[in-house]
N, C-alpha and C positions, 0 to 999 in steps of 0.2 A: 878373393880380391879384399882388398882393407876397405874400409866404411869411406875412407877419403877417396879411394882409387873408384870406387862404385859412384860416389856423389859426383865425382869430376866427369865420369862417362856418361851420367844421366843428364848432367847439365849440357854437356855437347850434343847430346842426341836429343834434347829438348831444343836446343837453339836451332838444329838442323830442320826439325818436324815444323818450327814455328817459322823458319825462312822459306820452307816451301809449301806451307800451307795457304799463305794469304795468296802468292801467284796462282796457284793451282785453282782455288776456290773462284777467283778472278775468271780465269780461262774456262773454268766449267759452269760460271754464271750462276753460283749457287753462295754466294758470299752472304746470303740472308741469315742463314743459321750455320755458322762455322762452329765446328767441333771445338771443344776446350783441349787442347792436344797439351797443354801445360798442366791441366789438372792429373791426367792419368800418371806421369812421371812423379808427382807429387804423392799420389797413392802407393807407387811402387816404393817410393823411398820410405814410406810410413811402415810399410812392410820388412823392409829389408836392411835399414840402417839406424845405428843409434840415435835417441832423440835430438841430442846436440849437432850431430853431423846432418842430420835430416833437416833440422829447422834452418841451418845455414844453407844448404843446398837449395830448399824451399824458397828461401828468401832470394837466393841468387835467379832462381827460376822465375819468380815473381818480378824481378827488376828486368830480366829479358824480356817477359811478356810486356811489361810496362813500355820497352822500347818499341815493340810491335805495334801496339794498340795507340791509334791516336784519340784524343778528346778525354782523357782521364788524367787526374794529376798523378803525377810521378811518384812512385810508391804505394799506388793504390793496390796494383796485383801483388807487390811484394806483400803487404799486409795479409791479403786475401789468400795467397798461397801459404803462408806460415800457420794462419789460423786452421784452413783447409787441412795441413799436414797434421797439426794438433787433434783436429776432430777425428780425422781417418786414423791415427793411432789410437784414441780412445775407443772409437767405433770398431775398429779390428780386433782390439783386444778383448771385447765382449762378444762378438759374433765373428768369427773367422771367416775368410774367404774360402770357400772350397769349391772350385769350379768357376765355369764361364757364365753362368747365370748370376751367382752370387757377385763376382768382380763387375757384371755389367749393372746390376742393381746398386752396388755401393758407388759405382762411378756415376751415375744418374743422381742418388741422394747429394753426393759432393757437389756435384755441378750445380744442382738447384741450392744449395747452401751456399757457394761461390755467388751465385746471381744475386742471392737475397744480401748478401753481404756488400757485393757492389753497389747495391741500390741503397743500402744504408749508408755506406762509408761516403757514398756520393752526395746523399743528403745531408750528412754531417760535415763533409770538409769541401764541397764544391756546390755553393748556394746557386750558381749559376747553370748547373746541371738540370733539365727539364725532363730528363727521359727514365724517370724511375718507373712509371708504369709500363713503358717498353720493356725495360730489363726485366720487370718482373713476368709480363705478359710472355716474354720470349725465354722464360727461365726453362719450361717444360720441353719446349721444341729443342732447345740448345741442348738439354740434358739426354734426349732420346737420340740426337745425333751424335754425342760425345760417347755413348755405351757402346756403340760396336766398334769404337777405336780403342777401347780398353785392351780387348785381348791381343789386338795386332801390337799395340805400343809395349803390352807386357812381354811379349813373345821376343820383341827386339830387345829390350833390356834385359830379359834372362838370359838370351843368347850371347849378348856382350858381356853380361857378368860370369857366366860360365867359360867363355872364350879366355877371358883374362886370368881366372881361376886356375883354368888348365893350364895356361903358359907359365904361370907362377908356380905351380908343381913342378911342371918339367923342369924350370930353371933350378927350383930347390934341389930335386933329385941329382940332375947332372951338374948342377954349380958347386957342389961340396964334395 
């Protein structure tokens, strides 16, 4: 699958995940510690697509998350997603992800980074925001809740990617 096709499928899957996450968490009465389901696709993009395409896709994922989260300035999660993408690319170039444990640890580290960036950017750009301490205090629990979702989301993204790659190969063989 081309990088553009990969990015579009990741964006659509992320939109679906965020759309399902909020009502499901409300129904289960566990909305205090929501997993960061937009973070995992950003990590997947960092591992599978070129930098420019991944940055644009991460920006779009952040803008989608901005639409689902109330109370933060528009563009906050877009910026956090792009920075997280860049850090993930750097981090995974130094320490490759090999297995579920390293995937979950990387997800936890990136989740803590995203929480720290949210607190910092809120402090800089939203003087009325008073929840810096809460964001930082919840960084650990949110990271722990997000980590188990990483293998599941990676599985879905990998299967989607291989499905499209397989259909393209069939088209190339039979189409010519």
